[in-house]
C-alpha positions in Angstrom: 0.0 0.0 0.0 1.3 3.5 -0.8 0.2 6.6 1.0 0.5 10.0 -0.6 0.6 12.9 1.8 -0.2 16.2 0.3 1.8 19.4 1.3 0.7 21.3 4.4 1.1 24.9 3.5 -0.8 26.5 6.4 1.6 27.5 9.2 -0.7 26.5 12.0 -1.5 23.1 10.5 2.1 22.4 9.8 3.1 23.3 13.4 0.4 21.0 14.7 1.6 18.2 12.4 5.2 18.5 13.6 4.1 18.9 17.3 2.0 15.7 16.9 5.0 13.8 15.5 7.2 14.9 18.4 4.6 13.8 20.9 4.1 10.4 19.2 7.8 9.9 19.5 7.7 10.7 23.2 9.1 14.2 23.1 7.8 16.3 26.0 9.5 19.6 25.2 9.6 22.0 22.3 12.6 21.4 20.1 12.0 24.2 17.5 11.6 27.9 17.7 8.9 29.6 15.7 11.5 30.7 13.2 12.9 27.2 13.1 9.5 25.8 12.3 9.1 28.3 9.5 12.5 27.3 8.1 11.4 23.7 8.2 8.1 24.4 6.5 9.7 26.3 3.7 12.6 23.9 3.2 10.3 20.9 3.2 7.8 22.7 1.0 5.1 21.5 3.5 5.7 17.8 2.7 5.7 15.8 5.9 8.2 13.2 4.7 10.7 15.9 3.7 10.2 17.6 7.0 10.8 14.3 8.8 14.1 13.8 6.8 15.3 17.2 7.8 14.4 16.7 11.4 16.1 13.3 11.6 19.3 14.8 10.1 19.1 17.8 12.5 18.7 15.5 15.5 21.6 13.4 14.3 23.7 16.6 14.2 22.4 17.8 17.6 23.3 14.6 19.6 27.1 14.9 19.4 26.8 18.6 20.3 24.9 17.7 23.4 21.9 19.9 22.4 18.4 19.2 23.7 16.8 21.5 21.0 17.3 22.2 17.3 18.6 25.8 16.8 17.9 27.5 13.5 21.5 27.3 12.4 21.5 23.5 13.0 18.3 23.2 10.9 20.0 25.1 8.1 23.0 22.8 8.3 20.8 19.7 8.1 19.0 21.2 5.1 22.3 21.9 3.3 23.5 18.4 4.1 20.5 16.9 2.4 20.9 19.0 -0.8 
């Protein structure tokens, strides 16, 4: 079975989608700033799978740095790494 998720262009809906994903993964704190969320939305073009790829890469980069959040510059680094 294949599932095709359409882009989520609305900021609030995209934020809820990302927040829901974090909660489902067991995250109890906010990892992104509002500007980071906007960077993620624009870079992923609202596509949930692209956003997830960027977030996985950013988290992989955050762990060795001992970060418990994803700063904007780290998101940009993850985006560049995936290009």
